[in-house]
C-alpha positions, 0 to 999 in steps of 0.5 A: 475062454471063447470056444469055437463052434467046432470046439463046442461040438467036440465037447458035446461029443465027449459028453459035455452037456453044457456045450449044447447049451453054449451053442444054443445061447451063441446062436439063439438070437440069430435063429429067432430073428431069421425065424421071425422074418421067415414066419412073420410072427413071434409065436411061430419064431419061438416054435421054430427056435425050439424045434430047431434046437431039438433037432440040433440036439438029436443030430449034433453027434452025427454032424460031419463038419463038411459045412460050417455049423451055421450053414447046417444050423440055418438049413435046420431053421429053414426046414423047421420053418417050412414044415411049420408053415405047411402045418399051419398054412401060409403064415402072414408076413406081418411087419416085425415091430420089436426087432433090432430096435436097440436105442443108440446112446449117442442119438437124439430122440428125433434121430432115433425115431427116424432110424426106427421108422426107416427100419420098419419101412425096410422090414415091411418091404422085405416082408412083401417080397416073394418068398424066394427073394425074401429068403435070399435077402434074409440069408445074404443081407440080414444074416450076412451069410456068404453066398456059398452058405445061402446056396447050401441052405436053400439047396440052390445053385450059385447062379439061381441065388445070385439072380434071385438076390439081384431081383430082390435088391432091385425090387426093394430099391423100387419099393423103397424109392419113395422113402429115400430123400433125394 
């Protein structure tokens, strides 16, 4: 049976140790992907993932459920990433090479190559965005979180998130214009 996050949180509070593990496996890929985009490095993403779930384990019993679990989780991920970047200094925004490169079974090799190349160009463009714009794009476009969740995670009002997302989309459109065939 596929339990909801809320069911798993209740089970954890009732003493089910496997509930936390289930939450980890359900969300680890998304957390790592966000951390990888945020930090630009695999080793930093792994450290952020670990720190995030240490904090989740420490504070899950006090999670009040006023926000969605994913909103609370991504707030912790962002906090962990910001702390790590402060500790290590600004992390280089390199292009993630291995993310989302799952070959399609129905795709010709040339098509797959073109798709991989497009993904690499888009990832590189996102990495070049100013930090605030990159964060909003990661949350709203890459992670497909609702605008309200992005506001809560970032601690910003809705107008600021909307304006920042608009500017980021416009900047990405400009950066990617030469890669789009007419």
